[in-house]
N, C-alpha and C positions, 0 to 999 in steps of 0.2 A: 426760842422754842425748838425742841428736839424733833426734827422732821421725821426721823426714822421711827421713834417711839410713837409719834402722831400717826404715821401711816399704819403701823402695826395695830395701834389702838383703833383706828378707823376701820381697818379690815376686820378686826375682832368684833367690833360693833356691828358691821355689815353682816358678818357670818351669824351673829346672835340674832339680829333682826330677821334674817332670811330663815333661820331655823324656826323662829317664832311664827313667821308667815307660813313656812312649810307645814308646821303642826296643824294650823287651822285649815290650810288648803288640803292637806292629806285627809283630815277627818271628813271634810265636806266632799272631797273628790271620791274617796272610797265609798262613803254612804251613797252618793249619787250614782256611782257606777254599779254598786250592788243593787240598789233599788231599781234603777232603769234596766239593768240586765235581768234581774229576777222577774220583772214584769214584762219582759220581752219588748221593751220600747225600742224605737229606732235609735241609731247612733246620735242623731241630732238632738232628740228629746233627752236621751241619757246624758249627753254632754251638757246640755242646757241645765239640767237638774244638778249635775256635779259642779258646774261653775257657780250656780246660784248658792248652793250649800257651802262651797269653798269660801265665797265672800261672806256669808252669814257667820260661819265659824271663825274665819280669819278676823273679822271685825269684832266678834264677841270676845275673842281672846285678848284683844287690845283694850276694849271698853272696860272689862272687869277691873284690871289694876288701876286704870285711870279713875274709875268711880271710887275705888278704895282710897285714892289720894284726896278725895273730897270734892271733885268736880261734879257739877250737876249732870244728869243724863244727856241733855241736849248738847252741852259742851263736850262731853266725853265722846258722843257720836261724831261730832265735828273733828275732834282730835283723831279718832280712828279712821275716818274717811281720808283725812290729810295724810296720816301716817302710812296707811296700808293699801290704798287703791292701786297705785302704780305697781307695787310689789306683787300683789295678788293677781292683777291683770297679766303681768309678764309671766308669772308662774303658771297661771291657767292656760294661757295661749301656748306656752311651751309644752306643758305636760299633756294637754289634750291633743296638740299637734303630733306629739310622739305616739300617743295611743292610736291615732288615726293612720300613721304611716307604718306602724309595725303590722305586717301582714297577719290578719286573723285575730288580732288582739281584742277588738271590740266584739267579735262574734264568738270568742272562745268559751264564754260561760264561766260562772263563778267557781266551778269545780276544777278549772283548768289552770295548770301552772303557767301557761302562756299568758292568760289574763293577768294573774297576780304578778308574775315576773315583769311583764310589760308595764304594769302600773307602777311597780317599784322603780323600774328603770326610768320611766317617764318623770316621776317625781325627783329622782336623782339628777337627771338632766336639767329639769326646771330649777333645782337648787343651784347648780353650777352656773346657769345663765343669770339667775336673779341676784346672786351675791354682788357682782360688779355694778348692777343697776342700783341696788340698795346702797352700796359704798358711794357711788356718785351722788345719789340723793342726799345721804347723810352729810357728805362733805359740803353740801350747799345749804345745810340747815333744813332740809326737807325730808320727806319720808319718815322713817322711824325716829329721826332726830326730834321730830315734833312731839312724839310720845315719851321720849327718853326722860324729859324733865319731870314727868309725873311718876316715874318709877321710884321706889324707895320712900313712899310716903309723901311725895309731892313737895320736896324741900325747896324747889324753885318757886318763886312768886309769893311765898308766905313770909310775913313778918320782916319785910325789908324796910 
């Protein structure tokens, strides 16, 4: 086995998995921050909503292609939980932590560059921190490796 190619492939897969996670997290995070900020909610309530929506959208983006591979909904949900829970949790802890430590970010309001700049920065930091976590999980057959077999029409496990 070519270890260099394997490492590069593994890193590429981890980056891809993290981008996938980032997409779902960003959709949920932005919606939660926008809704909570617009309604004048506390930081805790706003972050709770953002985290909940990040998990919902993160799982939804995984469940859809797994369902398309022919897996029943209950099994697809199990795959999504196994594939994305650690990745989403790490991403959410990091990006919300960054939002809380940037002075004034949570109070800045939706019309402020400070709010949007901080949120973009927080998601970028979360991405950088989450890639090695996903790489480690995938290298052990966990995390996004669980869902990878269902991509591309679910070629694994059929007609063997």
